[in-house]
N, C-alpha and C positions, 0 to 999 in steps of 0.2 A: 399722833405726833410724839416723837421721842424727845425727852428733855436731856440735854447734855450741859456739862459745865463749861462756862465761858471763862477764859483766863483774862483777868484784868491786870494791867500794869500797876504794880504797887511798890511801895518802898522796899518790901521784902525781896523784890526781884532786882532792884538797882544794885549794880556792881561797883560803883565809883569810877567806872571807865566808860566815857560817852560812846566810844566806838562799839564796845561790846553791847551796851544797852540799846543802841540804835539797831544793831543787828538782831538782838533778842526780840525786839518789838516786831520785827518782820516774821520771826518764827511764831510768835503768838498770833499774829494776824493769820498765818497759814492754818494753824490749829483751829482758830476760831472760825475760819472760813469753812473748814470741814464740819465743825459743829453746827453752823448755820444750815449747811446743806442737809445734814442729818435731821435737823428740826423741821425742815421743809419736806422730808421724805425723799431727799435726793442724795443721800450718803453714798449709795451704790454707784451713782453716776459720777460723784466727785472723787471717790477714793483713789482711782487709778492715777488721776492727775496729781493728787496730793503726794502719792508715792514719788513721782518724778520730781516734784517741787522739793520734797523733803530731802531727797538724795542730792539734788543740786545745792540746796542750802547747806547740807552737811559738808560737801566738798569745799564750798566757798567759806563759810563761817568757821568750820572746825580748823581749817588751815590757818586762818587769821588768828584764832584763839590759841592754837598750838604753837604757832611761831611767837606770839606774844609771851606765852608762858616760858618758852625756851629762852627767848632773848633775856628775860629778867630772872631766869633760873628759879622759877616759881616752885616751891616745895610740893605743890599738889599736881604738878604737870603729869606725872605718870597716871594718877587716878583719873585725871581729865581724859587722857588718851584711852584708857579702858572704858570709860563711860561713853566716849564717842563711838568706840567699836560696838558697844552694847546698843547704841542708837541705830547704827547701820544694820546690826543683826535683827533688831526689832522691825525695821522697815522690810528687810528681806523675808522675814518670817511671814509677815502679813501679806506681802506681795505674793508669796507662794500660796497662801491660804486663799487669797482673792482669786488667783488663776484657777485653783481647784474648784472653788465655789462657782465661778463663772462657767467653767467647763461643764460642771454638773447641771447648772441652770440651762445652758444652751442645749444640752443633750436630753433635757426633760427629766433629769434625775434630781434636780434641785430647784430652788425658787429664788426669786429676787429678794425675798425676805431673809434668806441666809446671807446674801451679800450685804444687805442693809445692816443685819446684826453684826457682821464682820466690821463694817464701817464704824458702828457704835463702839465695839470693843477696841478697835484700833485707836479711835479718838480718845477713849479713856486712858489707854496705856501711853499714848503720845502726850496727853495732858500731864499725866503723872510724872513721866520722865522729864518733860520740859520744866515743869515747876520745880521739881526736886533738884535737877541738875543746875539750873540757873541760881536758885536760892542758896545752894550749898557750895558747889564746886566753882561755878563761874564767879560768884560773889567773892570767894576767897582769892581767885586770880585777879579780879579787878581791884580789890583792896590792896593786895600785895604789890601789884604793879604801880598803883597810885602812891603807895607809901615809899617804894623804892625811888620813883621819879621825884617825889617831893624831897626826899633826903638828898638826892643828887643836886636838885635845884638849890637847896639850902647850902650844901657844900660849895657850890659854884659861886654863890653870892657872898660867902663868908670870907673870901680872899681879898 
């Protein structure tokens, strides 16, 4: 059985924006679902579905986050866009590697162990990207948006 890191929701991941936090919890659940499959020796079976889920999540969540950053003219918006593109490239890279490993497995030139190892590596990189991105970039976006909206609320009540 392969041990993988489970991502727990902690204060370090809170962004001060409930909408972002709720969506981030869904990403953590997806990453942890892959981790659980790997621990049960089923990473190879789960990885293809996780690719599709991760891309769907990226389309939905990244759009929300990017629109939020643009609306409030968040200074870190460009970095956020670059990191979102890096996430999409990460998924595409592993999806290609998965297809090659599965083709090799099905032709008798590879094994399911190679696909399982790919799932473990993908999980690790997905975990690293997720924790780093949320704890650094998304946290700044959430805190910035919260500060701007709080300032606007103060200004509105000062009249």
